[in-house]
FIKOLPA-445371 format. One record per residue (C-alpha): residue in one letter; chain; x, y, z. Coordinates in steps of 0.001 Angstrom, whole numbers, padded with zeros to 6 digits, always signed. Last residue first. Example, Ala and Ser with C-alpha at 12.3 -4.5 7.8 and 13.67 -1.06 7.14 Angstrom:
BEGIN
> type mol east north up
> s A +013670 -001060 +007140 $
> a A +012300 -004500 +007800 $
***
This chain:
BEGIN
> type mol east north up
> k A -157897 +135799 +240505 $
> g A -156066 +132520 +240117 $
> a A -153812 +131381 +237361 $
> l A -156024 +128827 +235814 $
> s A -159245 +130654 +235065 $
> k A -157393 +134027 +235132 $
> s A -157116 +134414 +231293 $
> p A -154832 +137127 +230062 $
> t A -156662 +140325 +229108 $
> e A -156637 +141734 +225585 $
> g A -155862 +145407 +225563 $
> g A -153048 +145761 +223053 $
> l A -150402 +145075 +225700 $
> v A -151522 +141393 +225835 $
> r A -152023 +140927 +222013 $
> g A -148694 +142680 +221380 $
> l A -146955 +140247 +223714 $
> h A -148526 +137425 +221820 $
> t A -147018 +138843 +218514 $
> g A -143744 +139589 +220029 $
> f A -143179 +136122 +221417 $
> v A -144097 +134666 +218186 $
> q A -141750 +136797 +216277 $
> d A -139028 +136448 +218840 $
> g A -139008 +132802 +218302 $
> r A -138578 +132947 +214637 $
> l A -140531 +131372 +211782 $
> g A -138256 +130141 +209017 $
> s A -140998 +127818 +207749 $
> s A -139468 +124477 +207824 $
> p A -136360 +124580 +209987 $
> s A -138167 +126885 +212578 $
> v A -135892 +129438 +214101 $
> v A -134930 +130254 +217678 $
> s A -131944 +132592 +217256 $
> k A -134136 +135722 +217561 $
> l A -135310 +134426 +220945 $
> d A -132405 +135784 +223122 $
> g A -132880 +139378 +221847 $
> m A -136673 +139050 +222071 $
> a A -136409 +138095 +225931 $
> k A -133934 +140793 +226727 $
> d A -136067 +143466 +225044 $
> s A -139259 +142107 +226527 $
> l A -137959 +142366 +230217 $
> d A -139894 +145536 +231014 $
> l A -139916 +146719 +234725 $
> g A -142937 +148650 +235733 $
> t A -143636 +146485 +238782 $
> a A -146723 +144695 +238605 $
> q A -147739 +145409 +235059 $
> q A -144243 +144733 +233856 $
> t A -144303 +141420 +235653 $
> l A -147638 +140507 +234302 $
> a A -146396 +141398 +230750 $
> v A -143214 +139376 +230984 $
> a A -145070 +136233 +232395 $
> q A -147694 +136689 +229580 $
> a A -144831 +136800 +226965 $
> a A -143374 +133531 +228508 $
> y A -146719 +131761 +228377 $
> a A -147045 +132788 +224654 $
> l A -143504 +131370 +224097 $
> n A -144693 +128127 +225538 $
> n A -147646 +128246 +223368 $
> k A -145548 +128604 +220364 $
> p A -143528 +125649 +221488 $
> e A -146609 +123435 +221623 $
> i A -148676 +125024 +218649 $
> r A -145984 +124003 +216024 $
> d A -143580 +125937 +213972 $
> f A -140611 +124897 +216154 $
> d A -140128 +121685 +214348 $
> d A -138869 +118316 +215442 $
> f A -141082 +117570 +218323 $
> f A -140527 +117305 +222063 $
> w A -139193 +120828 +223016 $
> g A -142502 +122714 +223647 $
> c A -144117 +119586 +224768 $
> s A -142028 +119648 +228012 $
> t A -143920 +122579 +229480 $
> f A -141179 +124883 +230370 $
> m A -143234 +128218 +229556 $
> r A -145947 +126875 +232076 $
> q A -143593 +127628 +235111 $
> r A -143161 +131104 +234061 $
> e A -146863 +131542 +233637 $
> y A -147480 +130573 +237144 $
> q A -144663 +132834 +238148 $
> a A -146263 +135706 +236283 $
> r A -149591 +134894 +238330 $
> l A -147643 +135052 +241571 $
> l A -146242 +138428 +240410 $
> l A -149682 +139783 +239776 $
> t A -150940 +138758 +243136 $
> i A -147854 +140235 +244776 $
> q A -148512 +143564 +242932 $
> r A -152261 +143419 +243874 $
> a A -151326 +142771 +247544 $
> v A -149088 +145805 +247616 $
> p A -151591 +148157 +245850 $
> k A -154190 +146877 +248344 $
> p A -152161 +147723 +251499 $
> l A -151137 +144568 +253168 $
> r A -153350 +142725 +255869 $
> r A -150870 +140813 +258274 $
> k A -149540 +137433 +259102 $
> t A -147375 +137530 +255814 $
> h A -147568 +134107 +254651 $
> e A -151286 +133264 +255749 $
> f A -152271 +136729 +254467 $
> i A -150895 +136028 +251028 $
> l A -152893 +132762 +250883 $
> e A -156020 +134667 +252043 $
> d A -155500 +137125 +249271 $
> v A -155000 +134443 +246702 $
> p A -158642 +133072 +247245 $
> r A -158636 +129574 +248583 $
> q A -159469 +126068 +247297 $
> g A -159620 +127094 +243713 $
> t A -157353 +124500 +242416 $
> l A -154844 +127164 +241184 $
> v A -155129 +129142 +244429 $
> e A -154231 +125950 +246617 $
> g A -151308 +125338 +244007 $
> y A -149929 +128693 +245252 $
> a A -148289 +126980 +248129 $
> h A -144960 +126463 +246437 $
> r A -145062 +130068 +245387 $
> l A -145540 +131311 +249020 $
> r A -142639 +128857 +250029 $
> w A -140594 +130576 +247321 $
> p A -141435 +134216 +248784 $
> d A -140188 +133152 +252237 $
> p A -140424 +136127 +254730 $
> v A -143202 +137922 +252605 $
> y A -143337 +141740 +252452 $
> a A -139969 +142829 +250853 $
> g A -139517 +139356 +249626 $
> v A -142357 +139889 +247139 $
> h A -140411 +142598 +245375 $
> r A -136806 +141208 +245266 $
> f A -137921 +137675 +244894 $
> y A -140254 +138302 +242079 $
> i A -137750 +140540 +240313 $
> q A -134950 +137956 +240604 $
> d A -137328 +135133 +239623 $
> l A -138444 +136831 +236474 $
> h A -134753 +137542 +235416 $
> d A -133764 +133950 +236174 $
> a A -136750 +132592 +234056 $
> l A -135787 +134844 +231145 $
> r A -132334 +133369 +231034 $
> d A -133621 +129819 +231212 $
> m A -136287 +130529 +228582 $
> g A -133640 +131913 +226112 $
> r A -131230 +129053 +226795 $
> r A -133898 +126406 +226251 $
> l A -135073 +128123 +223122 $
> h A -131682 +128476 +221792 $
> v A -130904 +124898 +222456 $
> k A -133961 +123851 +220885 $
> w A -133529 +125362 +217490 $
> r A -131094 +122989 +216350 $
> g A -133843 +120393 +216482 $
> e A -133923 +119213 +212931 $
> q A -134183 +115548 +213832 $
> a A -136032 +114266 +216841 $
> c A -134852 +111128 +218500 $
> p A -131372 +111640 +217047 $
> c A -131185 +114758 +219313 $
> e A -130648 +118502 +218544 $
> e A -130811 +120370 +222133 $
> y A -132679 +121012 +225193 $
> w A -135682 +118768 +225523 $
> r A -134445 +115833 +223377 $
> r A -131184 +115904 +225289 $
> v A -132824 +114222 +228242 $
> g A -130886 +110998 +228297 $
> h A -130167 +109876 +224735 $
> h A -132537 +107109 +224671 $
> c A -135384 +109610 +224646 $
> s A -138998 +108707 +225501 $
> w A -138492 +106881 +228882 $
> s A -136221 +109477 +230466 $
> t A -132584 +109775 +231668 $
> d A -130684 +112639 +233436 $
> e A -129415 +110365 +236267 $
> r A -128839 +106641 +235765 $
> i A -130384 +105141 +238880 $
> e A -128831 +103266 +241752 $
> i A -130395 +100148 +243374 $
> s A -131426 +098749 +246562 $
> r A -132815 +095227 +247400 $
> t A -135546 +093990 +249675 $
> p A -138463 +096042 +248599 $
> r A -141730 +095693 +250618 $
> h A -144056 +093157 +249260 $
> e A -147437 +093088 +251189 $
> k A -148541 +096662 +251403 $
> l A -146198 +097467 +248465 $
> w A -148339 +095638 +246056 $
> r A -151364 +097735 +246868 $
> a A -149502 +100864 +246277 $
> p A -148043 +099641 +242989 $
> f A -151192 +098326 +241336 $
> t A -152913 +094942 +240943 $
> p A -154289 +092769 +238236 $
> s A -154360 +089087 +239163 $
> m A -153309 +086093 +236964 $
> g A -154354 +082555 +236935 $
> a A -154914 +082380 +233030 $
> e A -158704 +082710 +233427 $
> s A -158084 +085663 +235564 $
> s A -156010 +087469 +233004 $
> a A -158643 +086833 +230226 $
> g A -161473 +088091 +232209 $
> d A -161152 +091612 +234160 $
> l A -157993 +093361 +233416 $
> v A -157384 +091811 +230082 $
> n A -160916 +092298 +228757 $
> a A -161193 +095724 +230022 $
> l A -158010 +096792 +228301 $
> f A -159197 +095063 +225049 $
> k A -162442 +097094 +225242 $
> e A -160562 +100270 +225848 $
> r A -158660 +099357 +222896 $
> e A -161689 +100401 +220820 $
> r A -159309 +102293 +218369 $
> q A -155651 +102643 +218775 $
> h A -154199 +106090 +219306 $
> h A -157604 +107074 +220770 $
> g A -159299 +104214 +222412 $
> y A -156710 +102876 +224750 $
> l A -153528 +104595 +223589 $
> e A -154641 +107732 +225224 $
> g A -153356 +106150 +228498 $
> d A -149742 +106377 +227279 $
> s A -148005 +103188 +228238 $
> a A -146574 +101216 +231131 $
> v A -146709 +097503 +231637 $
> l A -145716 +096154 +235158 $
> i A -145119 +092490 +235737 $
> l A -145159 +091849 +239316 $
> q A -143534 +088554 +240762 $
> p A -144038 +086662 +244147 $
> q A -141428 +084141 +244637 $
> q A -141345 +080485 +243707 $
> v A -139490 +080677 +240234 $
> p A -140658 +079885 +236673 $
> r A -140146 +083514 +235441 $
> f A -143144 +085547 +234351 $
> a A -142915 +087189 +230915 $
> p A -144336 +084186 +229183 $
> a A -147684 +084721 +230645 $
> l A -147991 +088331 +229269 $
> h A -147090 +087859 +225623 $
> t A -148720 +084701 +224198 $
> k A -151261 +083739 +226746 $
> v A -152344 +087181 +227867 $
> f A -152151 +088764 +224430 $
> r A -154053 +085851 +223015 $
> s A -156834 +086394 +225576 $
> a A -156930 +090121 +224977 $
> n A -157197 +090065 +221178 $
> a A -156097 +093117 +219015 $
> t A -153606 +094405 +221408 $
> i A -150445 +092796 +219958 $
> e A -151509 +093698 +216392 $
> p A -151435 +097403 +217308 $
> q A -147580 +097164 +217764 $
> f A -146400 +100564 +219175 $
> s A -147641 +100892 +222750 $
> v A -148402 +097339 +223585 $
> s A -145241 +095962 +222139 $
> g A -143078 +098650 +223855 $
> s A -144612 +098064 +227237 $
> l A -144133 +094116 +226670 $
> s A -140552 +094584 +225767 $
> q A -139491 +096935 +228534 $
> h A -141373 +095672 +231488 $
> y A -141739 +098643 +233854 $
> f A -139283 +099421 +236568 $
> f A -141075 +100302 +240116 $
> v A -139010 +102603 +242204 $
> v A -139181 +103049 +245993 $
> i A -137740 +106193 +247606 $
> s A -135092 +106665 +250328 $
> e A -134034 +109097 +252909 $
> g A -130833 +108818 +254963 $
> g A -129936 +112540 +254353 $
> s A -129045 +111974 +250740 $
> l A -130895 +109300 +248807 $
> m A -131086 +105497 +248670 $
> v A -133163 +104093 +245921 $
> r A -135308 +101153 +246956 $
> y A -136341 +098529 +244391 $
> p A -139566 +097027 +243216 $
> q A -139637 +093394 +241860 $
> t A -140690 +091852 +238566 $
> t A -138295 +094255 +236665 $
> d A -135210 +092079 +237834 $
> l A -132295 +094252 +236517 $
> n A -129266 +092312 +235496 $
> a A -126550 +094903 +234455 $
> a A -127816 +097659 +236785 $
> q A -127817 +101156 +236925 $
> a A -131516 +101576 +236467 $
> q A -132874 +104083 +233815 $
> w A -132734 +101425 +231192 $
> p A -135560 +099545 +233015 $
> a A -137950 +102521 +232565 $
> l A -139310 +104312 +235785 $
> i A -142260 +104282 +237829 $
> t A -142347 +106332 +241223 $
> f A -142698 +105608 +245022 $
> e A -143355 +106814 +248406 $
> i A -144133 +110517 +247959 $
> g A -144071 +112351 +251207 $
> q A -142840 +115797 +250095 $
> e A -139256 +115265 +251071 $
> a A -139359 +111969 +249262 $
> l A -140526 +113531 +245870 $
> v A -137857 +116256 +246328 $
> s A -135128 +113753 +246962 $
> l A -136206 +111834 +243797 $
> t A -135826 +115106 +241749 $
> e A -132299 +115764 +243155 $
> l A -131358 +112138 +242296 $
> d A -132181 +112689 +238681 $
> v A -135170 +111704 +236614 $
> a A -137228 +112037 +233343 $
> t A -140063 +109518 +233553 $
> e A -141347 +111503 +230539 $
> p A -142906 +113629 +233171 $
> l A -142482 +112040 +236599 $
> w A -145387 +110130 +237743 $
> m A -146025 +110317 +241544 $
> g A -146978 +107686 +244037 $
> q A -148494 +107625 +247548 $
> p A -150803 +110501 +246833 $
> k A -152681 +112154 +249721 $
> r A -156382 +111788 +249737 $
> g A -159459 +113541 +248446 $
> f A -158922 +112559 +244793 $
> r A -159374 +115994 +243375 $
> y A -158129 +118429 +245891 $
> e A -155360 +115913 +246996 $
> f A -154156 +115403 +243487 $
> d A -153923 +119201 +242698 $
> t A -152060 +119752 +245934 $
> i A -149625 +116868 +245122 $
> g A -149071 +118227 +241627 $
> w A -148626 +121827 +242806 $
> a A -146010 +120498 +245396 $
> v A -144229 +118588 +242766 $
> q A -143836 +121369 +240398 $
> t A -142895 +123726 +243153 $
> v A -140318 +121710 +244645 $
> k A -138688 +120985 +241138 $
> d A -138842 +124678 +240359 $
> r A -136977 +125545 +243576 $
> y A -134299 +122785 +242790 $
> n A -133492 +124067 +239422 $
> s A -135286 +122429 +236376 $
> l A -133595 +120286 +233620 $
> p A -133700 +117128 +235813 $
> l A -137519 +118050 +236140 $
> i A -138636 +117909 +232422 $
> t A -141919 +119765 +233074 $
> h A -145173 +118256 +232621 $
> n A -146947 +121240 +234195 $
> y A -147877 +119580 +237604 $
> a A -145685 +116834 +238533 $
> q A -148181 +113948 +238439 $
> a A -150153 +112227 +241089 $
> i A -150921 +108512 +241417 $
> a A -154306 +106678 +241049 $
> n A -154627 +103134 +242268 $
> g A -155918 +103837 +245888 $
> v A -154841 +102394 +249194 $
> g A -156898 +100888 +252019 $
> y A -157725 +097883 +250000 $
> r A -161495 +097926 +249494 $
> q A -162369 +101493 +250387 $
> v A -159296 +102991 +248842 $
> n A -159880 +100819 +245727 $
> t A -163463 +102206 +245335 $
> q A -162118 +105596 +245872 $
> d A -160088 +105127 +242686 $
> q A -163120 +104182 +240775 $
> a A -165023 +107184 +242351 $
> l A -162375 +109719 +240804 $
> i A -162896 +108461 +237322 $
> n A -166775 +108431 +237693 $
> r A -166811 +112009 +239041 $
> y A -164823 +113233 +236035 $
> t A -166991 +111217 +233726 $
> e A -170069 +112849 +235138 $
> p A -168428 +116314 +235199 $
> d A -167779 +116210 +231476 $
> h A -166669 +119693 +230255 $
> i A -165254 +121334 +233382 $
> e A -163805 +118281 +235104 $
> v A -162561 +116949 +232022 $
> w A -160644 +120079 +231370 $
> k A -159331 +120268 +234826 $
> m A -158124 +116670 +234455 $
> v A -156234 +117584 +231271 $
> t A -154326 +120417 +233123 $
> p A -153603 +118168 +236149 $
> g A -152187 +115360 +233971 $
> f A -153960 +112138 +234899 $
> n A -151991 +109264 +236587 $
> f A -152998 +105621 +236390 $
> s A -152608 +102163 +237758 $
> l A -155494 +100390 +236140 $
> q A -158254 +098245 +237585 $
> e A -160773 +100951 +238847 $
> f A -159814 +103278 +235977 $
> n A -160971 +100508 +233561 $
> r A -164535 +100815 +234786 $
> a A -165883 +100243 +231101 $
> e A -167589 +103557 +231404 $
> a A -164387 +105467 +232647 $
> n A -162454 +103813 +229681 $
> p A -165110 +104904 +227247 $
> r A -165152 +108533 +228701 $
> y A -161446 +108959 +228547 $
> c A -160688 +107346 +225234 $
> e A -162615 +108008 +222072 $
> a A -164880 +110762 +223273 $
> h A -162160 +112511 +225410 $
> i A -159571 +112278 +222734 $
> r A -162109 +113955 +220266 $
> e A -163192 +116645 +222698 $
> n A -159565 +117518 +223593 $
> w A -158507 +117260 +219925 $
> n A -160933 +120165 +218927 $
> a A -164381 +120797 +217601 $
> y A -165206 +117243 +217016 $
> p A -166026 +115820 +213579 $
> a A -163365 +116708 +213116 $
> a A -160164 +116662 +215148 $
> g A -157923 +117745 +212294 $
> e A -159849 +121022 +211791 $
> e A -158799 +122493 +215295 $
> a A -161220 +125197 +216524 $
> p A -159244 +127322 +219017 $
> i A -159253 +125951 +222695 $
> q A -160234 +128736 +225158 $
> g A -158199 +130165 +228089 $
> t A -158110 +133484 +226298 $
> l A -154495 +134503 +226449 $
> p A -152895 +130957 +226610 $
> d A -155107 +129741 +223737 $
> e A -155953 +126493 +225092 $
> r A -154204 +123343 +223611 $
> p A -152187 +122133 +226655 $
> p A -150261 +119062 +225523 $
> q A -152006 +115849 +226540 $
> y A -151880 +113479 +229435 $
> f A -153101 +110166 +230721 $
> h A -150124 +107832 +231747 $
> g A -151740 +104495 +231906 $
> h A -150113 +101764 +234095 $
> i A -150825 +098300 +233522 $
> c A -150232 +096004 +236460 $
> f A -149576 +092263 +236864 $
> a A -149556 +089579 +239374 $
> y A -148375 +086059 +239318 $
> m A -148117 +084856 +243066 $
***
């Protein structure tokens, strides 16, 4: 059986002003008001109209999916319905979840890993109406603790790059089982390296679907009498945005050119129904798909992104601030809630609007708290939401600090500090500013403490942080 799978990772960095929740006008996105609108028009809507989400394996970043839900409900419902078609047809769906804030999980502590996975699962269940079998790890960044967290929360499989396997002769046509501590395990699919790279970075490869199938996809199969799955992984925005009209190429490959060549499109959950892993493998920890130097790109200068000396200072400053925020959260919330971290893990139900925050607090305390106490816990939960957002991977991905992504991460940090001060009277701004002075843009000289201070001034000056994502 010759089967293939194309996985689309649909995600964009958050572009909303962290304070107002609105996306500022972005001139480069013309004729659209911002890049979300442009990418949606060029990619998400056309792929939904072509019914490509029915044939793909895909994940959608929760923050992007929320934007689609608000701005184009018809396309949003169309995407969900295409996954549901597979559930009804095969008993399993082709959509998989994603860790919530696109955080580099190997750089996170255990509690943050649990929160990110829990929020990602909650968001997926809310939207797709079922439990996810798979989860996409942001940048496919992985370590054993992350895989253990996935398994603990019921995730059956993930997708990794072939160089993330600890194996000399990896057979990427077969899934593998990774053994974890405590007798648990998780299944890993490894994507086809050369095919995935060619599709992603060589536009001529995807110019013609029939030629792609005959010249590139068919030769990837080995002449052996055993079931084989070729998995191609790429950014979902490739199909229509990064490469124009490639949603048509995708539709042609998935429903036409491949069947003519005797191949069948499938997806991991469906494949596992009939082809359970027969081999185990070890992974290379602290690795990713977009940095061949492990996960260095997200905490220090790395050959993948030159001029990144500022990154180590930003990572250190954010880590120290997170520790301070966590201590305050645990001390104040722990006075009323038996397990403050379990409360935070469950906060995804508030983020999706499934329940009011006061109901969630009551569930974890089993009693009605005085209004000032309930308000304090609510503010500290919102601060923890911002504290999670400040580790969004995009803030470290590029060469320069003077970009919207790292500036937004510092804006999230400032909001976490402001909310914590509002809840407890404790001011962490001086500690944060001291650490962020060393974060300096190599192009403009802009400093991290300046960005942090500007946003903090906006909050303290009377502007109100948006409640649309953090719950009311």
